[in-house]
N, C-alpha and C positions, 0 to 999 in steps of 0.2 A: 735374633739378628746375630750373625756370625761375627766373631772377633776378627780384627785385623790380623791376618796370619803372619805378617812380617815381624811382629813383635809382641803378639798376644795382648795388645792393649786395645781398649775401646775408647772412642770419643764419648763425651758426655751425652751426646744425642743417642748413641748406641746403648749406653747404660740406661738412659731414660726409657727407650723403647722396650728393652728387655724387662726392666723392673715394673713399669706401669702396665705392660701387657700381662705379666704374671699376676700382679695384684688384681687387675680387673677380672681375670679368670677365677681368682679366689673370692670374688664377690664385692670387691672394694669399689667405691666411687672415688675417683682420683681427680682432683682439680688443681690446675696450675695456678700458682699465686704470682702475680706480676708485681715486681718490686723494682723501684728505681725512680729516676727522673724521666719525664716524658714531655715532649713538645707537641702540642696539638698540631695536626696537619694544617689546620686553618690558620695557624699562627697563634699568637697570644702567649700568656704566661706559661712558663715551665711548671709542671705539677709533679709533686712527689707522691708516689703510690707505695703503700705498705710501710713496713717498719724495717729499718736497716738491719740486715742479717737474717731477715725472715726466710724460712725454708721455701724451696721451690714448689713443693706439693703439699696439699692437705688430703688426707685419705680417711674415708669413713664408711662404715657399713652397719646395718641393723643386725643385732644379735638378740633374738628373743623379743617379747612384746614391749619391754620397757628398757632396752639397752641399746646404745649405739657405741660402737668402738671407733676411736679416732686416733690418728697420729699425724705428725708432720714429718716430711722427708726432704732432705737436701741431697741432690744428686751431684756427683763429680765424675770426671773422666777417670779411667784407670790410673791409679797411683797418685791422684791429686787429693788434697785435703781441704776441709772448709777453712775459710778465713776466720780470724779471731772474733769478729762481730757475729758470724754465723754460729760459732761455738757458744758464744754468750747467749744468743737468742735461744738455742736448743737447751742450754742449761736453765734458762729462765722458764721455759715451758715445762721442763721436767720438775722444777721446783714448784710449779703450779699444779703438779699432779698429772700432767699430760705426757704422752709419749712423743718423743722427738728424736730423730736419728739422721744419719747420713749414710750413703752407700756409694762405692765406686764400682760395684759389680752386683749382679743378681745373687751370686753366692754370699756376698757380705750381707745383703738385705735379708736373704733367707735365714742366715744364722741369727741375726738380730730378731727377726720375726718369731722364730722358735723360742729364743730366750725371753722375749717379751710376753710370751704366752698366747700369741695369736694363732699359732698352729695347732693348738689343742682341740 
């Protein structure tokens, strides 16, 4: 998806499109994680889904007979940064030995991807 040419910035939607399309071409299964409070259409109690600060996406792919690669990904519009709770969530996942990151562009994601060893 082309960047907004007036200021070279991308909306979060454009960043998501570019990054998730690229990851899927690389063989990743990418699933959106819905987090927040929701009111059922039929009415009733408001329900909370997910954990506060949870990343937008979880990505996984099979590598070899007994190996699955996994990471969580928070997406942002160009120039935006994760909230404190999102940074805490990613730090917790990394402490647990999992990969978790955020990106505001496909270039940022590709750089992290190589550094994390997924591009090898």
